[in-house]
C-alpha positions, 0 to 999 in steps of 0.5 A: 927546782921542785927538788921533790918538796912543795916549793916555789911560787907555782906547781907548773911544770917548767917549759920544755924541762925534763925531770929536774932537781932544784938547781936553779945558779947561782954549781965531772971532772973538774978542778979546785973541788973541796971535801964537802963538810956537814955540821953534826946536826945534819948528820944526826937527822939523816942517821935518824931517818933511817930506821924511820924510813924502813918502819914507813916501807917506802924507799928513798928517792934520788935524781940528778943533773949534770951540765958543762958549759963553754962560753966566750966573749966576742971581745978580747979585753972588757973594761981594760980586763983581759977575758978569755974563753972558759969551760965549766961544769956544775952538777946537782943531786937530790934525795928524798928519804921517807922518816917519821910521817915526814921526808928527809930532803937532801941536795948536793951541789957543786961546780968548777973553780972559775977562770981567773980572766974568764967569762964568769970572773969578768962578766959574773951574770953571764953564767949563773951555774958557776960561783954559788959554791965557792969557798973563802979562797975562790975555789970550786967545792962540792957542798950540802946545799940543802938538808931539812926535814919536811912534815905536813902542818895543817893545810900545808907543809913545814920544812926546817933545816939547812934551806936554800931560800932562793928555792922556796921564793920568786919562782916561776916556770919560764925563767927560774933554772940556770941548768936547763932554762936561762944561763944569765943571772937577771933571769934566774932570780930577781937580783934586788932580793938579798938573798942569803946563800943556803942556811939554817932556817924554816919555811912553810907552804900551804894552799888557800883554796881557789888556786891562792897559796902562801910561803913564809920563810925565815932564815939566819941571814948569812949562809954557807958561802964562803964559810960553812960555819956562818950558816950556824952562827945565829945571831953573831957578828952581824949575821942577823935575819932574812924573812920573807912572805910570799902570796901566790895564785894559779888560775887557768891560764895565768899564774902570779906572785907577790912577795916582801922580804927583809934582811937585817944583817949589817949591811955596812960590812960590804965594803959596797962603797956606801956611806958606812957610817951614815947606814951602820946597821941598816936592814935591806927590804923590798917587794917582788912579783912574777907574772906568767901566762900563755902566748901561742904555744909558749909561755911568757913571764914578767919579773918585777923587784924593788930594793931600798936603794939607800942599802944595797946596789941592785934597787930595781928589776924588770925582766920579761922572758918567753919560752917557745916549745917546738916539739921537744926543743925549746926557744928562749928570749929574754930582756932584763934591766936592772936599776943601779941605786942612785944613793951609793955615792960612786960611779954606778950605771944601770945594767942591761942583759938579754939572752937567747937559747935553744935547748935541743933534745939528744935522747937518753936524758941529754940535751944541748943548749947554744946560748947568746947573751948581751951585758951591759954595764956589768956589776953596774961598772959604767966602764963595761959598755956592752959585751956579747957573749956566746956559749954551748951548755950540755946537760945530763939528767938522770 
């Protein structure tokens, strides 16, 4: 999820991954696509960068990744709802253009429309690559995911524009990218962090010396999902502010990060079963951490998270993942437990997810990854006792 810019918590190359864009889900012929919409400020920034790029004498860069997945559940009915096998597709395209001594960064993402009774609709944690780019009619679309300008400032780099907060925070080299690593949402990101989808914001990353680093990010608390205009309605309609501060450390064999975040949007508008009058205008807040290291020829990661249980359903997370390379093949194993809030006055149950995948190279940038998952109490639903999901992912990096 490097996207060609300085982001994420470590600079360690993902285990077994080739050149890749930032797509880490949440997305070819497919149905339900919508025309992408660019706001005037984004168009203006891109146009202004063209003459600057020519003046700099450096050309643009471009890379991308397209995947197709098919998943099927072992059961035909889950918690009283039918579930069907589902095929889906997702893409992530990244470009960089030198401009004014810095660079313009553009990322475009897209995904197909989830099937009404398909695996993704019934068990949304099963495939983090689908569902991030839906519009307000729940249709898949292609969108401008990130479009920002980045320039060196002091010991670090400052980026501003349309940014994806998940691309800058809570990163590791083992379980971070649904396009090439784990498909399950519990392993792609910390579910306790109330991250907005891509939105207007700024991020500063800096190296502090002796392996230490820092990331500071602030953004609108509401993003482009499902309404693109929400990302540009700063301070209106209860949008609020999202802010995070993360400290990183990279040693010879270990890498770690520790962060804190706050989200001041009006959480009482979610319809999530919380006592709205008691929690009106309540701000979400929490802390998170990643610790990664070597074990034999492979790498392991421990991800921890905590959030205020009075504001959201996901109150805690413990996830352990391991990636074992065998030549160019990678075997990944992960288990995760997400604690449900004890303060929400509706039935909720802690959620469990486990996953095993094998990523096999096919040559010329193509890979294939058989995948097996177990999910219990999806979306904290007590009626969903436990389900097995088998699938396969085919990817092409270019």
